[in-house]
N, C-alpha and C positions, 0 to 999 in steps of 0.2 A: 190607549189599549184597554182600559176598564170601560170606556165608554162602549167600546166594541162588545165586550164580554157582556156587559148588562144588555146591550141591544140584542144580542144572539139568545140570551137567556129568555128574553121577553117574546122572542120569536119561536122558540122552541115549541111551545104549544098552541101556535096558530094554526089554523086549519090546515093548509098545504102541507106543513112539517108534521102535524098530527096524523095525518092520512098515512105518511110514510112510516110514522112511528108504529100505527098499529099493523100495519104490514109487516114491518120488522119484527114485532113482538109476536104476531100470529105465527110467522116461520120459527121463531126462537122456540115458542112453547110446543110447536109440532115436534121439532127435533128433541127437546128435553122428554117429551113424553115417549117416544120410540126409544129413547136411552133407557129410560125408567122400565118400560115394558121389557127391554132386552136383559137389564140387570135382574129383573125378578125371574125371568126365564131361566138365566144360568144358575142364580142360586137355587131355585126350585128344582132344577135339574140335578145338581150335585146332592141336594138332601135327599132327593129320591133315590139316587144310586147309594148313599151312605145307609139309608133305612133299609134297602133292600140286601146289602151285603152284611150289616150287622144285625139285622132282624128288627121287625117293627116294635117286639116285645121287650126289646132291650130297656133297661130303666133310664139309661142316660140319653137314648136317642131322641125322645121327646124334649128333654132338657136342652140338648145341642140345637135342636130345631128352632126351639123357641128363642134361645140366646142369639142364633145366627140370623134370626129373621129380625130381631131387636136392633143388631148391631147392623145389619145390612141397610135397614129403614133409615138409621141414623146417619149412616155414611152416605146413602144416597141423598139425603137432604143437603149435606154439606158439599156433595160431588156436583150437584145440579146447581145450587148456589153459586159455586166457584165457575160453572161453565156458562152461566147467564151472560156475563160481561163478554167473553170471547165469542159466543154464537151471535150474540146481537151485533157485534162488531162485524162478523162476517157478513150478515145479511145488509146490515147499514152500509158496508162498504158498496154494495151493488147499487145502493141508491145514492152514493155521493154526488155523481154528476146531476142527477135530478135536484138535489138540494141546492147544488150551486147554480143551476140554471134559475131556480126559484128565487133566490137571494139576488141574482143580477137582474132579473126581470123586475121585480118590486123595488129594488132600492138603488139600482144603477142602470136605469133605463137609457140613459143618453150616452154611457160607456161603451167601448167597443165589446162585444160579447165574448166571452171565453169560449174554447173549443173543448168539448169533451174528449177525455182521454182514449186514444185507441182500446179495442176491446180487450186484446191481450195485455196491454199495459195496465188496463183498469182492473182486471183480474189479478195481475201480478201485485198492484198496489193493496188490492183487498186481502189477498194472502199475506202479504207483508206486514200490514197492520194488524190483522189478527194473531201473527205470531207474536208481535209486539205486545199486545194485549196480554196474552197468554203467558208470555215470558214475564212481563211486569207483575201479574197476579202471582205467579210461582215465586218470584222473587220476594213479592211483599208478604207471602205466607212464610218463607224461608226466614225472613228479617223480623219476623213476630218472636222468633227465638233469642234474638239478640237485643237486650235491652238497651235503650239509649240511641241506638243507630238506626232502628227499624223505620221509623216514620220520616226520619231526614233523608234516609237513603231512597226510600220509596218515592218521595216527592221529587228528589233530585233527578233520579234514573227516569222516571215516567215523565216528568217535566222535559227533560230533554228529548226523549224518544217521540213522545206525542206532539209536542211542538214543532218537532223537525218534520214529522210524516204530514201533518195536517197543513202545515203552511207550504211544503213543497207541492202538495196536491193542488192547493190554490194558486199557487204561481205557475204550474206546469199547464194550467189552462191557458195561460198568456204568453208563455215563453217556453223554448225548448228545456228539456230535463237539466242539463248543463248549467243553463243560465240561472234556471229556479234554484239549483243548489248553491250557485255562487250567490245570488241574490239573499238567499236564507243565512248564509254565512255571514254576509255584510252586516245583516241586521239581527245577529245571533243573539245578543242580549235582550232585545224585545220579543223575539220569538220564544226564548226560553222561559220568559216571565208569563208569556201566553201559554207556554205549555204547562207550567206550575198551575196556572188557573184550570186547566182541563184536567190535571192530575188530582186537583182538589174535589171536582166533580166525580172523577172514577172512584174516588175512595170512599163515596156515600152509597151505602147498598140501596138498591132500588133506584135511586135517582141516577146511578150510573148506566142504567139503561139508555138514557137519552144522551150520554156521553159523545157517542159518533156524530150524531145530528148536531148537537150544540157545538162541537169542535169544528165541524165542516162549516157552519153558518159563522162562527166566531173567527176563524182564520180567513174565511173570504173577507169579513169586514176589515180585519187587519192588514190584509194584503192590499186592499183599496187604499188604505191610509198611508201605508208605506211604498206603495208602487210609485216609480217615477210619473210625475206630472199630476199627482194627487196630493192633498194636504195631509200632513202626518198628525 
């Protein structure tokens, strides 16, 4: 398993995957910029309404405008930082089959190729995974308030969820969803440990941007090692 993780990490920054990463990052930054502009517009609107209602000459108006602008800027930075991982996960999910195809072509050319998920199912998987990332990040933020259990719970929950989703994605390229889930359960311990590896990467700021790409590559390698007829 750790050999598969090491191999996946070394491949993340290779040209084919790097190209996907830049596309994903470009989409992510574009969405964040739009969100930033909307936030600034909303705050500016309410400040304008307040200034008109209470009068621009009111002594406290300028102080309120200045204070809210500062707080909005700080809040926006934290909000956008929180949104980076979920938004990048959303766009990365759209490229999952492309990533898997590259792995199979380069590393397993003699094996039976997997089949891309149907479009509707692929979109469903993407939305599901994005929701999991959002829930995991919210859960992590809440657990920061509980000393002693925050990190442990973060890794346990995300290790299970991330391992399950990415492994089942890899398995469903080669077998029906029901069989993929049964196979994942049969290898539950190994898949969970793999999920913990992914959760460790997710916990590192900035580096967590490559988590969806790394996890897809990693679980493709792990599936190939665990699948019937292959060496474990």
